[in-house]
GUDO-568915 format. One record per atom (N, C-alpha, C): z, x, y; atom name; residue number from 1. Coordinates in steps of 0.05 Angstrom, whole numbers, plus 5000, padded with zeros to 4 digits. Example, Ala and Ser with C-alpha at 12.3 -4.5 7.8 and 13.67 -1.06 7.14 Angstrom:
// residues 2
SITE    w    u    v atomo num
SITE 5156 5264 4886     N   1
SITE 5156 5246 4910    CA   1
SITE 5156 5264 4934     C   1
SITE 5142 5257 4955     N   2
SITE 5143 5273 4979    CA   2
SITE 5157 5258 5001     C   2
END
This chain:
// residues 238
SITE    w    u    v atomo num
SITE 7554 3480 8004     N   1
SITE 7561 3468 8031    CA   1
SITE 7537 3465 8049     C   1
SITE 7535 3439 8059     N   2
SITE 7509 3432 8076    CA   2
SITE 7509 3454 8101     C   2
SITE 7485 3463 8107     N   3
SITE 7486 3479 8131    CA   3
SITE 7485 3463 8157     C   3
SITE 7488 3476 8179     N   4
SITE 7491 3464 8205    CA   4
SITE 7468 3447 8212     C   4
SITE 7443 3457 8209     N   5
SITE 7420 3443 8216    CA   5
SITE 7419 3414 8203     C   5
SITE 7425 3413 8178     N   6
SITE 7424 3385 8165    CA   6
SITE 7448 3368 8174     C   6
SITE 7469 3381 8180     N   7
SITE 7493 3365 8192    CA   7
SITE 7484 3355 8218     C   7
SITE 7475 3370 8235     N   8
SITE 7465 3362 8259    CA   8
SITE 7442 3338 8259     C   8
SITE 7425 3340 8241     N   9
SITE 7406 3321 8234    CA   9
SITE 7422 3293 8225     C   9
SITE 7438 3295 8209     N  10
SITE 7454 3271 8203    CA  10
SITE 7467 3258 8227     C  10
SITE 7479 3275 8244     N  11
SITE 7495 3264 8270    CA  11
SITE 7473 3253 8287     C  11
SITE 7449 3265 8291     N  12
SITE 7430 3257 8308    CA  12
SITE 7418 3229 8300     C  12
SITE 7417 3224 8274     N  13
SITE 7406 3200 8264    CA  13
SITE 7428 3178 8265     C  13
SITE 7452 3187 8261     N  14
SITE 7473 3165 8265    CA  14
SITE 7472 3158 8293     C  14
SITE 7474 3173 8313     N  15
SITE 7474 3164 8341    CA  15
SITE 7451 3147 8347     C  15
SITE 7427 3155 8338     N  16
SITE 7403 3137 8342    CA  16
SITE 7406 3110 8329     C  16
SITE 7416 3109 8305     N  17
SITE 7421 3082 8293    CA  17
SITE 7441 3065 8309     C  17
SITE 7463 3078 8318     N  18
SITE 7480 3064 8336    CA  18
SITE 7470 3054 8362     C  18
SITE 7449 3067 8377     N  19
SITE 7433 3062 8397    CA  19
SITE 7417 3033 8393     C  19
SITE 7412 3030 8369     N  20
SITE 7396 3006 8363    CA  20
SITE 7413 2983 8369     C  20
SITE 7437 2983 8365     N  21
SITE 7458 2962 8372    CA  21
SITE 7461 2963 8401     C  21
SITE 7467 2985 8413     N  22
SITE 7472 2988 8441    CA  22
SITE 7451 2975 8457     C  22
SITE 7424 2979 8450     N  23
SITE 7403 2971 8465    CA  23
SITE 7395 2943 8460     C  23
SITE 7410 2927 8441     N  24
SITE 7404 2900 8436    CA  24
SITE 7380 2897 8418     C  24
SITE 7370 2915 8403     N  25
SITE 7348 2914 8384    CA  25
SITE 7353 2907 8357     C  25
SITE 7376 2902 8350     N  26
SITE 7384 2895 8321    CA  26
SITE 7410 2879 8322     C  26
SITE 7417 2861 8302     N  27
SITE 7442 2850 8297    CA  27
SITE 7446 2853 8267     C  27
SITE 7475 2854 8262     N  28
SITE 7483 2856 8235    CA  28
SITE 7473 2878 8220     C  28
SITE 7461 2880 8200     N  29
SITE 7453 2901 8189    CA  29
SITE 7420 2907 8190     C  29
SITE 7407 2893 8209     N  30
SITE 7378 2897 8210    CA  30
SITE 7373 2924 8219     C  30
SITE 7350 2932 8211     N  31
SITE 7339 2954 8224    CA  31
SITE 7347 2980 8213     C  31
SITE 7334 3002 8224     N  32
SITE 7340 3030 8209    CA  32
SITE 7325 3048 8228     C  32
SITE 7333 3075 8225     N  33
SITE 7328 3096 8245    CA  33
SITE 7327 3119 8227     C  33
SITE 7309 3140 8223     N  34
SITE 7310 3164 8207    CA  34
SITE 7300 3186 8223     C  34
SITE 7307 3209 8219     N  35
SITE 7295 3234 8226    CA  35
SITE 7289 3253 8208     C  35
SITE 7275 3273 8211     N  36
SITE 7265 3293 8193    CA  36
SITE 7271 3322 8202     C  36
SITE 7275 3341 8183     N  37
SITE 7274 3367 8183    CA  37
SITE 7247 3375 8172     C  37
SITE 7231 3381 8185     N  38
SITE 7202 3388 8177    CA  38
SITE 7202 3413 8159     C  38
SITE 7219 3431 8168     N  39
SITE 7219 3459 8154    CA  39
SITE 7224 3456 8126     C  39
SITE 7244 3436 8120     N  40
SITE 7254 3432 8096    CA  40
SITE 7243 3407 8079     C  40
SITE 7229 3392 8095     N  41
SITE 7220 3365 8084    CA  41
SITE 7242 3349 8074     C  41
SITE 7264 3348 8092     N  42
SITE 7284 3331 8087    CA  42
SITE 7291 3309 8109     C  42
SITE 7294 3284 8099     N  43
SITE 7295 3261 8120    CA  43
SITE 7326 3250 8116     C  43
SITE 7337 3245 8141     N  44
SITE 7361 3231 8144    CA  44
SITE 7359 3205 8152     C  44
SITE 7370 3184 8139     N  45
SITE 7367 3155 8143    CA  45
SITE 7392 3140 8140     C  45
SITE 7395 3114 8151     N  46
SITE 7417 3097 8152    CA  46
SITE 7418 3089 8120     C  46
SITE 7443 3085 8111     N  47
SITE 7445 3074 8085    CA  47
SITE 7441 3044 8085     C  47
SITE 7433 3033 8063     N  48
SITE 7426 3005 8062    CA  48
SITE 7447 2986 8063     C  48
SITE 7442 2965 8081     N  49
SITE 7461 2941 8079    CA  49
SITE 7488 2948 8091     C  49
SITE 7495 2967 8104     N  50
SITE 7521 2976 8117    CA  50
SITE 7520 2968 8146     C  50
SITE 7539 2955 8154     N  51
SITE 7544 2945 8186    CA  51
SITE 7547 2969 8198     C  51
SITE 7534 2967 8223     N  52
SITE 7533 2988 8241    CA  52
SITE 7561 2994 8254     C  52
SITE 7579 2978 8252     N  53
SITE 7605 2982 8260    CA  53
SITE 7625 2997 8241     C  53
SITE 7610 2997 8215     N  54
SITE 7626 3010 8195    CA  54
SITE 7615 3035 8182     C  54
SITE 7594 3047 8195     N  55
SITE 7582 3073 8187    CA  55
SITE 7592 3095 8202     C  55
SITE 7590 3118 8191     N  56
SITE 7598 3141 8207    CA  56
SITE 7574 3160 8202     C  56
SITE 7572 3184 8212     N  57
SITE 7551 3204 8213    CA  57
SITE 7551 3212 8184     C  57
SITE 7572 3216 8172     N  58
SITE 7574 3225 8143    CA  58
SITE 7559 3209 8124     C  58
SITE 7554 3181 8130     N  59
SITE 7543 3162 8113    CA  59
SITE 7513 3164 8115     C  59
SITE 7502 3176 8135     N  60
SITE 7472 3178 8137    CA  60
SITE 7464 3194 8110     C  60
SITE 7442 3184 8098     N  61
SITE 7435 3193 8071    CA  61
SITE 7413 3213 8074     C  61
SITE 7410 3236 8059     N  62
SITE 7389 3255 8061    CA  62
SITE 7372 3249 8036     C  62
SITE 7347 3249 8041     N  63
SITE 7326 3246 8020    CA  63
SITE 7304 3267 8023     C  63
SITE 7292 3273 8001     N  64
SITE 7268 3291 8004    CA  64
SITE 7244 3273 8008     C  64
SITE 7220 3285 8018     N  65
SITE 7196 3269 8024    CA  65
SITE 7184 3252 8000     C  65
SITE 7198 3261 7976     N  66
SITE 7190 3248 7951    CA  66
SITE 7209 3223 7945     C  66
SITE 7229 3220 7962     N  67
SITE 7247 3199 7960    CA  67
SITE 7274 3207 7943     C  67
SITE 7280 3231 7936     N  68
SITE 7301 3237 7920    CA  68
SITE 7324 3241 7939     C  68
SITE 7348 3226 7933     N  69
SITE 7370 3229 7949    CA  69
SITE 7385 3254 7937     C  69
SITE 7393 3268 7958     N  70
SITE 7404 3295 7955    CA  70
SITE 7434 3301 7961     C  70
SITE 7445 3283 7975     N  71
SITE 7474 3286 7981    CA  71
SITE 7491 3262 7982     C  71
SITE 7485 3239 7972     N  72
SITE 7501 3218 7980    CA  72
SITE 7504 3196 7953     C  72
SITE 7526 3184 7954     N  73
SITE 7527 3163 7931    CA  73
SITE 7517 3137 7942     C  73
SITE 7513 3137 7971     N  74
SITE 7503 3111 7979    CA  74
SITE 7472 3108 7975     C  74
SITE 7463 3085 7974     N  75
SITE 7434 3082 7974    CA  75
SITE 7418 3085 8000     C  75
SITE 7398 3095 8006     N  76
SITE 7388 3093 8033    CA  76
SITE 7374 3070 8037     C  76
SITE 7367 3067 8062     N  77
SITE 7355 3040 8073    CA  77
SITE 7332 3032 8054     C  77
SITE 7329 3006 8049     N  78
SITE 7310 2996 8035    CA  78
SITE 7282 2999 8044     C  78
SITE 7279 3007 8068     N  79
SITE 7254 3015 8082    CA  79
SITE 7248 3042 8080     C  79
SITE 7264 3059 8065     N  80
SITE 7260 3087 8066    CA  80
SITE 7234 3096 8057     C  80
SITE 7222 3083 8038     N  81
SITE 7195 3093 8030    CA  81
SITE 7171 3089 8049     C  81
SITE 7177 3069 8069     N  82
SITE 7158 3066 8090    CA  82
SITE 7163 3085 8110     C  82
SITE 7185 3095 8116     N  83
SITE 7191 3119 8133    CA  83
SITE 7180 3144 8119     C  83
SITE 7183 3148 8095     N  84
SITE 7172 3171 8083    CA  84
SITE 7143 3172 8082     C  84
SITE 7129 3149 8079     N  85
SITE 7101 3150 8079    CA  85
SITE 7089 3158 8108     C  85
SITE 7103 3146 8127     N  86
SITE 7095 3152 8153    CA  86
SITE 7098 3185 8161     C  86
SITE 7121 3195 8151     N  87
SITE 7125 3227 8154    CA  87
SITE 7102 3244 8140     C  87
SITE 7095 3233 8117     N  88
SITE 7079 3247 8100    CA  88
SITE 7049 3249 8115     C  88
SITE 7043 3225 8124     N  89
SITE 7015 3220 8133    CA  89
SITE 7014 3225 8163     C  89
SITE 7034 3228 8179     N  90
SITE 7032 3230 8209    CA  90
SITE 7050 3254 8214     C  90
SITE 7040 3280 8211     N  91
SITE 7053 3304 8212    CA  91
SITE 7064 3310 8238     C  91
SITE 7058 3297 8258     N  92
SITE 7070 3306 8283    CA  92
SITE 7097 3286 8291     C  92
SITE 7100 3270 8275     N  93
SITE 7124 3252 8278    CA  93
SITE 7150 3266 8267     C  93
SITE 7168 3260 8285     N  94
SITE 7196 3274 8279    CA  94
SITE 7219 3252 8276     C  94
SITE 7215 3229 8282     N  95
SITE 7233 3206 8278    CA  95
SITE 7220 3178 8277     C  95
SITE 7232 3159 8261     N  96
SITE 7221 3135 8257    CA  96
SITE 7241 3112 8262     C  96
SITE 7233 3091 8276     N  97
SITE 7252 3069 8279    CA  97
SITE 7241 3042 8268     C  97
SITE 7255 3026 8259     N  98
SITE 7246 2997 8248    CA  98
SITE 7269 2978 8260     C  98
SITE 7256 2956 8275     N  99
SITE 7276 2937 8285    CA  99
SITE 7265 2910 8278     C  99
SITE 7278 2889 8284     N 100
SITE 7270 2863 8285    CA 100
SITE 7277 2850 8310     C 100
SITE 7270 2866 8331     N 101
SITE 7274 2858 8357    CA 101
SITE 7260 2835 8365     C 101
SITE 7267 2814 8382     N 102
SITE 7257 2788 8383    CA 102
SITE 7233 2785 8390     C 102
SITE 7222 2801 8414     N 103
SITE 7196 2792 8422    CA 103
SITE 7175 2809 8408     C 103
SITE 7179 2835 8402     N 104
SITE 7162 2847 8386    CA 104
SITE 7157 2834 8357     C 104
SITE 7179 2827 8345     N 105
SITE 7176 2814 8320    CA 105
SITE 7160 2788 8321     C 105
SITE 7163 2773 8342     N 106
SITE 7151 2750 8348    CA 106
SITE 7119 2753 8348     C 106
SITE 7109 2773 8358     N 107
SITE 7083 2781 8358    CA 107
SITE 7072 2788 8331     C 107
SITE 7089 2802 8318     N 108
SITE 7084 2810 8291    CA 108
SITE 7083 2785 8273     C 108
SITE 7099 2766 8277     N 109
SITE 7100 2745 8260    CA 109
SITE 7075 2726 8267     C 109
SITE 7067 2725 8292     N 110
SITE 7045 2710 8300    CA 110
SITE 7020 2724 8292     C 110
SITE 7022 2746 8282     N 111
SITE 6997 2765 8275    CA 111
SITE 6980 2773 8302     C 111
SITE 6994 2778 8319     N 112
SITE 6980 2786 8345    CA 112
SITE 6986 2816 8354     C 112
SITE 6965 2829 8362     N 113
SITE 6969 2855 8374    CA 113
SITE 6983 2849 8404     C 113
SITE 6994 2870 8417     N 114
SITE 7003 2868 8440    CA 114
SITE 6981 2882 8462     C 114
SITE 6966 2865 8477     N 115
SITE 6950 2871 8493    CA 115
SITE 6960 2891 8519     C 115
SITE 6944 2908 8529     N 116
SITE 6952 2923 8555    CA 116
SITE 6946 2903 8579     C 116
SITE 6966 2890 8588     N 117
SITE 6963 2874 8611    CA 117
SITE 6972 2888 8637     C 117
SITE 6987 2905 8636     N 118
SITE 6996 2915 8662    CA 118
SITE 7004 2946 8662     C 118
SITE 7010 2956 8682     N 119
SITE 7018 2986 8682    CA 119
SITE 7043 2993 8667     C 119
SITE 7060 2977 8665     N 120
SITE 7085 2986 8650    CA 120
SITE 7079 2991 8622     C 120
SITE 7059 2978 8608     N 121
SITE 7046 2982 8584    CA 121
SITE 7033 3010 8585     C 121
SITE 7017 3013 8606     N 122
SITE 7001 3035 8605    CA 122
SITE 7012 3061 8610     C 122
SITE 7038 3057 8618     N 123
SITE 7051 3084 8624    CA 123
SITE 7062 3094 8599     C 123
SITE 7061 3080 8579     N 124
SITE 7076 3089 8551    CA 124
SITE 7057 3087 8527     C 124
SITE 7038 3069 8527     N 125
SITE 7018 3066 8503    CA 125
SITE 6991 3064 8516     C 125
SITE 6972 3078 8501     N 126
SITE 6943 3082 8513    CA 126
SITE 6927 3060 8494     C 126
SITE 6931 3038 8507     N 127
SITE 6913 3015 8492    CA 127
SITE 6936 2997 8481     C 127
SITE 6921 2976 8468     N 128
SITE 6938 2955 8454    CA 128
SITE 6950 2964 8432     C 128
SITE 6974 2953 8426     N 129
SITE 6993 2959 8405    CA 129
SITE 6982 2943 8382     C 129
SITE 6974 2954 8359     N 130
SITE 6961 2938 8336    CA 130
SITE 6977 2926 8319     C 130
SITE 6970 2904 8309     N 131
SITE 6984 2888 8287    CA 131
SITE 6968 2893 8263     C 131
SITE 6979 2897 8242     N 132
SITE 6967 2898 8216    CA 132
SITE 6957 2872 8206     C 132
SITE 6943 2873 8181     N 133
SITE 6936 2848 8167    CA 133
SITE 6960 2844 8151     C 133
SITE 6960 2821 8140     N 134
SITE 6986 2814 8122    CA 134
SITE 6981 2829 8096     C 134
SITE 7001 2842 8087     N 135
SITE 7003 2856 8062    CA 135
SITE 6991 2839 8038     C 135
SITE 6977 2852 8023     N 136
SITE 6965 2837 7999    CA 136
SITE 6988 2831 7976     C 136
SITE 6983 2813 7960     N 137
SITE 7001 2808 7939    CA 137
SITE 7000 2830 7921     C 137
SITE 6979 2844 7917     N 138
SITE 6978 2864 7900    CA 138
SITE 6991 2891 7910     C 138
SITE 6994 2893 7933     N 139
SITE 7011 2916 7948    CA 139
SITE 7042 2908 7946     C 139
SITE 7046 2884 7947     N 140
SITE 7074 2875 7945    CA 140
SITE 7085 2882 7918     C 140
SITE 7069 2877 7898     N 141
SITE 7076 2880 7869    CA 141
SITE 7078 2910 7862     C 141
SITE 7057 2925 7873     N 142
SITE 7058 2954 7868    CA 142
SITE 7081 2971 7876     C 142
SITE 7084 2969 7902     N 143
SITE 7109 2984 7915    CA 143
SITE 7111 2977 7943     C 143
SITE 7124 2954 7947     N 144
SITE 7124 2937 7973    CA 144
SITE 7129 2959 7998     C 144
SITE 7148 2974 7995     N 145
SITE 7159 2990 8019    CA 145
SITE 7138 3009 8025     C 145
SITE 7130 3026 8003     N 146
SITE 7112 3048 8007    CA 146
SITE 7083 3037 8020     C 146
SITE 7076 3015 8008     N 147
SITE 7050 3001 8016    CA 147
SITE 7053 2990 8043     C 147
SITE 7075 2983 8052     N 148
SITE 7079 2977 8083    CA 148
SITE 7071 3001 8101     C 148
SITE 7080 3024 8090     N 149
SITE 7075 3050 8103    CA 149
SITE 7043 3057 8103     C 149
SITE 7030 3049 8081     N 150
SITE 7004 3051 8075    CA 150
SITE 6986 3033 8093     C 150
SITE 6998 3009 8098     N 151
SITE 6983 2989 8114    CA 151
SITE 6985 3000 8146     C 151
SITE 7007 3012 8152     N 152
SITE 7008 3024 8180    CA 152
SITE 6987 3046 8185     C 152
SITE 6988 3064 8167     N 153
SITE 6970 3086 8167    CA 153
SITE 6940 3075 8166     C 153
SITE 6935 3059 8151     N 154
SITE 6908 3048 8149    CA 154
SITE 6896 3033 8173     C 154
SITE 6916 3019 8182     N 155
SITE 6911 3005 8208    CA 155
SITE 6900 3025 8231     C 155
SITE 6915 3047 8233     N 156
SITE 6909 3065 8253    CA 156
SITE 6884 3079 8246     C 156
SITE 6879 3089 8221     N 157
SITE 6858 3102 8212    CA 157
SITE 6831 3086 8217     C 157
SITE 6831 3058 8210     N 158
SITE 6811 3043 8209    CA 158
SITE 6799 3042 8238     C 158
SITE 6822 3035 8258     N 159
SITE 6812 3031 8285    CA 159
SITE 6808 3057 8299     C 159
SITE 6812 3081 8286     N 160
SITE 6810 3107 8296    CA 160
SITE 6829 3109 8322     C 160
SITE 6854 3103 8317     N 161
SITE 6874 3105 8338    CA 161
SITE 6892 3130 8336     C 161
SITE 6899 3143 8361     N 162
SITE 6916 3164 8361    CA 162
SITE 6945 3157 8359     C 162
SITE 6958 3164 8334     N 163
SITE 6983 3157 8332    CA 163
SITE 7006 3169 8353     C 163
SITE 6995 3188 8367     N 164
SITE 7012 3200 8388    CA 164
SITE 7008 3190 8412     C 164
SITE 6987 3174 8419     N 165
SITE 6981 3157 8443    CA 165
SITE 6992 3131 8439     C 165
SITE 6994 3119 8416     N 166
SITE 7006 3093 8410    CA 166
SITE 7027 3097 8387     C 166
SITE 7052 3099 8397     N 167
SITE 7071 3104 8378    CA 167
SITE 7087 3082 8367     C 167
SITE 7070 3062 8360     N 168
SITE 7082 3035 8350    CA 168
SITE 7061 3022 8334     C 168
SITE 7072 3006 8315     N 169
SITE 7054 2987 8302    CA 169
SITE 7069 2964 8291     C 169
SITE 7056 2938 8295     N 170
SITE 7068 2914 8286    CA 170
SITE 7058 2910 8259     C 170
SITE 7079 2904 8241     N 171
SITE 7068 2898 8211    CA 171
SITE 7071 2865 8210     C 171
SITE 7049 2854 8208     N 172
SITE 7043 2823 8207    CA 172
SITE 7066 2808 8191     C 172
SITE 7078 2791 8198     N 173
SITE 7099 2774 8187    CA 173
SITE 7123 2791 8180     C 173
SITE 7126 2815 8194     N 174
SITE 7152 2829 8190    CA 174
SITE 7162 2839 8214     C 174
SITE 7153 2859 8227     N 175
SITE 7166 2868 8251    CA 175
SITE 7155 2898 8262     C 175
SITE 7164 2907 8278     N 176
SITE 7155 2934 8291    CA 176
SITE 7167 2959 8276     C 176
SITE 7148 2975 8275     N 177
SITE 7159 3004 8270    CA 177
SITE 7149 3023 8294     C 177
SITE 7165 3040 8303     N 178
SITE 7158 3059 8321    CA 178
SITE 7167 3089 8314     C 178
SITE 7155 3108 8327     N 179
SITE 7162 3133 8319    CA 179
SITE 7159 3153 8347     C 179
SITE 7170 3175 8345     N 180
SITE 7170 3198 8366    CA 180
SITE 7174 3223 8357     C 180
SITE 7183 3240 8374     N 181
SITE 7191 3268 8368    CA 181
SITE 7215 3272 8352     C 181
SITE 7233 3255 8355     N 182
SITE 7258 3257 8337    CA 182
SITE 7270 3227 8337     C 182
SITE 7291 3225 8322     N 183
SITE 7303 3197 8318    CA 183
SITE 7308 3182 8343     C 183
SITE 7319 3198 8366     N 184
SITE 7328 3185 8391    CA 184
SITE 7299 3174 8406     C 184
SITE 7282 3193 8404     N 185
SITE 7255 3185 8417    CA 185
SITE 7243 3160 8401     C 185
SITE 7247 3155 8378     N 186
SITE 7234 3134 8365    CA 186
SITE 7249 3109 8375     C 186
SITE 7277 3108 8380     N 187
SITE 7294 3088 8390    CA 187
SITE 7284 3081 8416     C 187
SITE 7280 3099 8432     N 188
SITE 7268 3099 8457    CA 188
SITE 7244 3081 8464     C 188
SITE 7224 3087 8442     N 189
SITE 7199 3077 8440    CA 189
SITE 7204 3047 8433     C 189
SITE 7222 3041 8413     N 190
SITE 7228 3013 8402    CA 190
SITE 7237 2996 8430     C 190
SITE 7255 3008 8446     N 191
SITE 7268 2994 8470    CA 191
SITE 7242 2987 8488     C 191
SITE 7226 3009 8496     N 192
SITE 7201 3003 8511    CA 192
SITE 7184 2984 8501     C 192
SITE 7178 2983 8472     N 193
SITE 7161 2965 8460    CA 193
SITE 7171 2935 8465     C 193
SITE 7199 2932 8461     N 194
SITE 7209 2907 8464    CA 194
SITE 7207 2894 8492     C 194
SITE 7210 2912 8515     N 195
SITE 7207 2902 8540    CA 195
SITE 7178 2892 8546     C 195
SITE 7158 2914 8536     N 196
SITE 7132 2906 8539    CA 196
SITE 7123 2880 8524     C 196
SITE 7134 2876 8499     N 197
SITE 7125 2851 8488    CA 197
SITE 7139 2827 8502     C 197
SITE 7160 2830 8515     N 198
SITE 7171 2806 8533    CA 198
SITE 7156 2801 8554     C 198
SITE 7145 2821 8569     N 199
SITE 7130 2820 8590    CA 199
SITE 7105 2807 8584     C 199
SITE 7091 2815 8561     N 200
SITE 7066 2805 8551    CA 200
SITE 7071 2777 8544     C 200
SITE 7092 2768 8536     N 201
SITE 7092 2740 8524    CA 201
SITE 7098 2724 8550     C 201
SITE 7111 2733 8569     N 202
SITE 7115 2718 8597    CA 202
SITE 7086 2717 8610     C 202
SITE 7074 2739 8611     N 203
SITE 7050 2739 8624    CA 203
SITE 7028 2719 8616     C 203
SITE 7024 2718 8585     N 204
SITE 7007 2701 8572    CA 204
SITE 7017 2673 8577     C 204
SITE 7044 2667 8576     N 205
SITE 7052 2641 8582    CA 205
SITE 7041 2629 8609     C 205
SITE 7046 2646 8629     N 206
SITE 7037 2639 8656    CA 206
SITE 7006 2636 8659     C 206
SITE 6993 2655 8643     N 207
SITE 6961 2653 8647    CA 207
SITE 6949 2661 8619     C 207
SITE 6946 2639 8602     N 208
SITE 6932 2646 8575    CA 208
SITE 6909 2660 8573     C 208
SITE 6891 2658 8598     N 209
SITE 6868 2669 8602    CA 209
SITE 6865 2697 8613     C 209
SITE 6888 2709 8617     N 210
SITE 6891 2736 8628    CA 210
SITE 6876 2758 8614     C 210
SITE 6860 2770 8628     N 211
SITE 6843 2795 8613    CA 211
SITE 6863 2820 8615     C 211
SITE 6858 2838 8594     N 212
SITE 6873 2863 8594    CA 212
SITE 6866 2881 8621     C 212
SITE 6887 2895 8628     N 213
SITE 6883 2913 8649    CA 213
SITE 6859 2927 8650     C 213
SITE 6844 2931 8672     N 214
SITE 6820 2947 8672    CA 214
SITE 6827 2980 8665     C 214
SITE 6805 2989 8652     N 215
SITE 6809 3014 8636    CA 215
SITE 6813 3036 8657     C 215
SITE 6802 3035 8681     N 216
SITE 6810 3057 8701    CA 216
SITE 6839 3060 8709     C 216
SITE 6852 3034 8710     N 217
SITE 6879 3035 8714    CA 217
SITE 6896 3041 8692     C 217
SITE 6888 3033 8667     N 218
SITE 6901 3043 8643    CA 218
SITE 6902 3071 8639     C 218
SITE 6877 3086 8646     N 219
SITE 6873 3113 8644    CA 219
SITE 6895 3128 8667     C 219
SITE 6891 3117 8693     N 220
SITE 6907 3130 8709    CA 220
SITE 6940 3131 8705     C 220
SITE 6950 3109 8695     N 221
SITE 6977 3108 8686    CA 221
SITE 6986 3122 8665     C 221
SITE 6966 3121 8642     N 222
SITE 6975 3135 8620    CA 222
SITE 6974 3166 8624     C 222
SITE 6951 3175 8636     N 223
SITE 6947 3202 8635    CA 223
SITE 6961 3220 8662     C 223
SITE 6973 3203 8678     N 224
SITE 6992 3216 8698    CA 224
SITE 7018 3222 8686     C 224
SITE 7022 3209 8664     N 225
SITE 7049 3219 8649    CA 225
SITE 7046 3233 8628     C 225
SITE 7022 3233 8616     N 226
SITE 7019 3245 8588    CA 226
SITE 6994 3267 8591     C 226
SITE 6994 3287 8573     N 227
SITE 6970 3305 8569    CA 227
SITE 6974 3329 8592     C 227
SITE 6952 3343 8591     N 228
SITE 6956 3371 8604    CA 228
SITE 6955 3368 8634     C 228
SITE 6944 3346 8645     N 229
SITE 6940 3339 8674    CA 229
SITE 6961 3323 8687     C 229
SITE 6984 3317 8668     N 230
SITE 7001 3297 8680    CA 230
SITE 7021 3308 8700     C 230
SITE 7024 3292 8720     N 231
SITE 7040 3301 8744    CA 231
SITE 7065 3284 8750     C 231
SITE 7069 3263 8730     N 232
SITE 7095 3249 8736    CA 232
SITE 7120 3265 8730     C 232
SITE 7142 3263 8744     N 233
SITE 7168 3275 8741    CA 233
SITE 7170 3305 8752     C 233
SITE 7188 3318 8743     N 234
SITE 7193 3344 8755    CA 234
SITE 7185 3365 8732     C 234
SITE 7176 3389 8742     N 235
SITE 7172 3411 8725    CA 235
SITE 7198 3421 8717     C 235
SITE 7200 3429 8689     N 236
SITE 7225 3440 8677    CA 236
SITE 7225 3470 8678     C 236
SITE 7242 3483 8688     N 237
SITE 7244 3511 8693    CA 237
SITE 7268 3523 8678     C 237
SITE 7266 3545 8665     N 238
SITE 7291 3557 8654    CA 238
SITE 7309 3566 8672     C 238
END
């Protein structure tokens, strides 16, 4: 019998997947969310190709970090190997989301990063949100989904980006992947990313020559919310 912690993980990931629909980030069977039990090295993820209005929390598929399904007759999301690669390479990540949301996917399809043009962006991401190179034919033939994860990781490593300060990446020609402390947090980041992409598109439509927000203002807005000297919000007391 499955223990309570894994049952709770499946329920958490189910709720997060349903939130993708509620937040208008996916249609039909698009997208997926996962969460991980780091102690056990077990990931819960949406089953492949099942409509959101037909899934239950019991349908969430548990897999090991090596990709072995351990509790279900359903196939996990076709993007599972991308999620697993991110979990293996980004040890602070507790949840991963993938959508095909309109504005963020449009930037990915245009192979454009999302520049920091305003304080809304700076509140959540420290710098521009990168877009990968197009995946190579060799990588597609080798193991497309895992190599997509490798592409994301390599993009961050090459540019020396902090994956906990920029919790998102656009995969060229594909769409956005986001991550966070858990599955729900990853969906939250996806929603914020979509709004920032929308604002970015509108801003550049009004002024194609707009420069990125000056660094001093980026620093002020990001670090007043994040890090040891953050002062935004209320102190939490037991």
